[in-house]
C-alpha positions in Angstrom: -118.1 104.3 12.5 -116.3 105.5 9.5 -117.9 102.9 7.3 -121.3 103.9 8.6 -120.7 107.6 7.9 -119.4 106.8 4.3 -122.4 104.7 3.4 -124.9 107.1 4.9 -123.6 109.7 2.4 -123.9 107.5 -0.6 -127.0 107.9 -2.7 -127.9 104.6 -4.4 -131.3 106.0 -5.6 -130.2 107.9 -8.7 -130.3 107.9 -12.5 -127.4 105.8 -13.8 -126.3 106.2 -17.5 -127.4 103.0 -19.3 -127.8 103.4 -23.0 -131.0 102.3 -24.6 -130.4 100.4 -27.7 -133.8 99.0 -28.7 -137.4 99.2 -27.9 -139.7 96.5 -29.2 -143.0 98.3 -29.3 -142.6 99.3 -25.7 -142.9 95.7 -24.4 -139.2 95.3 -23.9 -136.4 97.7 -23.7 -132.7 96.6 -24.1 -130.1 98.7 -22.1 -126.3 98.5 -22.2 -124.5 98.7 -18.9 -120.8 99.7 -19.2 -118.5 97.7 -17.0 -114.7 97.9 -16.9 -113.4 97.1 -20.3 -116.7 95.5 -21.5 -120.5 96.1 -21.6 -123.5 94.0 -20.9 -126.8 94.2 -22.7 -130.0 93.6 -20.7 -133.6 93.4 -21.6 -136.2 95.0 -19.4 -140.0 95.1 -19.5 -141.2 98.4 -21.0 -142.5 99.8 -17.6 -139.1 100.0 -16.0 -137.9 103.6 -15.4 -134.3 104.7 -16.1 -134.4 108.5 -16.9 -136.1 109.9 -13.8 -136.7 109.0 -10.1 -140.2 109.3 -8.6 -139.6 108.7 -5.0 -143.2 107.7 -4.5 -142.2 104.4 -6.1 -139.0 103.9 -4.2 -139.7 102.1 -0.9 -136.2 101.4 0.5 -133.5 103.7 1.7 -129.9 104.2 1.0 -129.0 102.6 4.3 -131.1 99.5 3.4 -128.9 99.2 0.2 -125.7 99.9 2.2 -126.8 97.0 4.5 -127.4 94.6 1.7 -124.0 95.5 0.2 -122.4 94.9 3.5 -122.3 91.2 3.2 -119.4 91.5 0.8 -116.1 93.1 1.8 -115.2 94.8 -1.4 -116.8 98.0 -2.3 -118.6 97.9 -5.7 -119.3 100.6 -8.4 -123.1 101.1 -8.9 -124.0 100.5 -12.6 -127.9 100.3 -12.5 -130.9 101.6 -10.7 -134.4 101.1 -12.0 -137.9 100.7 -10.8 -141.6 100.3 -12.0 -144.5 102.5 -11.4 -146.9 99.5 -11.8 -148.5 97.6 -8.8 -145.6 95.2 -8.9 -143.2 97.9 -7.4 -140.0 96.1 -8.2 -136.8 98.1 -7.4 -133.6 96.8 -8.9 -130.1 98.0 -8.4 -126.9 96.8 -10.1 -123.3 96.8 -8.9 -120.0 95.8 -10.4 -117.2 94.2 -8.3 -113.9 94.6 -10.2 -111.4 91.7 -9.9 -113.8 89.4 -8.1 -115.0 85.9 -9.0 -118.0 83.9 -8.2 -115.9 81.7 -5.9 -115.0 84.9 -4.0 -118.7 85.7 -3.7 -119.6 82.1 -2.5 -116.9 82.3 0.3 -118.5 85.5 1.7 -122.1 84.0 2.0 -123.1 82.0 5.0 -125.7 80.1 2.8 -125.5 78.1 -0.4 -127.0 79.8 -3.5 -130.6 78.9 -4.3 -129.6 78.6 -7.9 -126.0 78.0 -9.5 -126.1 78.7 -13.3 -122.4 78.0 -13.8 -121.6 81.6 -14.7 -123.9 83.0 -12.1 -125.5 82.7 -8.7 -128.9 83.5 -7.2 -129.7 84.0 -3.6 -133.1 84.6 -2.0 -133.6 86.1 1.5 -135.5 88.7 3.5 -134.3 91.9 5.0 -136.7 93.7 7.2 -140.1 92.9 5.5 -138.5 93.0 2.0 -138.0 90.0 -0.2 -134.7 90.1 -1.9 -133.4 88.4 -4.9 -129.6 88.8 -5.3 -128.1 87.7 -8.6 -124.4 87.5 -9.5 -122.9 87.0 -12.9 -119.3 86.5 -13.8 -117.9 89.0 -16.3 -114.5 89.2 -17.8 -113.0 91.5 -15.1 -115.2 91.0 -12.1 -118.8 90.1 -11.1 -122.0 92.1 -11.7 -124.6 91.9 -9.0 -128.3 92.7 -9.3 -130.3 93.3 -6.1 -134.0 93.1 -6.8 -136.3 94.3 -3.9 -140.0 94.1 -3.6 -142.6 96.2 -1.6 -144.3 93.6 0.6 -147.2 96.0 1.1 -148.0 96.0 -2.6 -146.7 92.7 -3.9 -146.9 89.1 -2.7 -143.8 87.1 -2.7 -144.9 84.8 -5.5 -145.6 87.9 -7.7 -142.1 89.1 -6.9 -140.6 85.8 -7.8 -142.5 85.6 -11.0 -141.4 89.1 -12.0 -137.8 88.4 -11.4 -137.9 84.9 -12.9 -139.1 86.7 -16.1 -136.4 89.4 -15.9 -133.4 87.1 -15.2 -134.3 83.8 -16.9 -136.9 84.5 -19.6 -136.0 87.8 -21.3 -132.4 87.6 -20.4 -131.6 83.9 -21.1 -128.3 85.1 -22.9 -126.9 85.9 -19.5 -126.7 82.2 -18.6 -125.9 80.7 -22.0 -122.7 82.9 -22.8 
């Protein structure tokens, strides 16, 4: 009951301070996410919003995110929230688990990862009607986790997969080669 009360008060749909470090003619935007004792640079397509929240484009609730986070026992620090105002309607949240390894993550999942990149893991699953892509990357002092959620009313699963393939493996290939 206490965990439920704590998670229901947490707001995961909020502006998170991520520094913009470059903008390539509005097609790509590079952001730096601060983690404990290090930072991580990520590229995003130019239509991802970081500075404001328009609830019209947010289709999940705080309790949905709390549920998705519940598959791991350690409480993370939120380090990212972003979304698009386009028809793709991709919502993306990021969390940092201090002093956790990818092996710790694997032990807490009941399924094998859909993709193992050596320094990262990718899981695909559904929750309610949402398609979820859950990506983990080993950092120096822990693991960063990205949860991508689609709006099944506006986006087909293959569109969602294509969008996130682009985000995680085309414009951010440096994540898996370092």
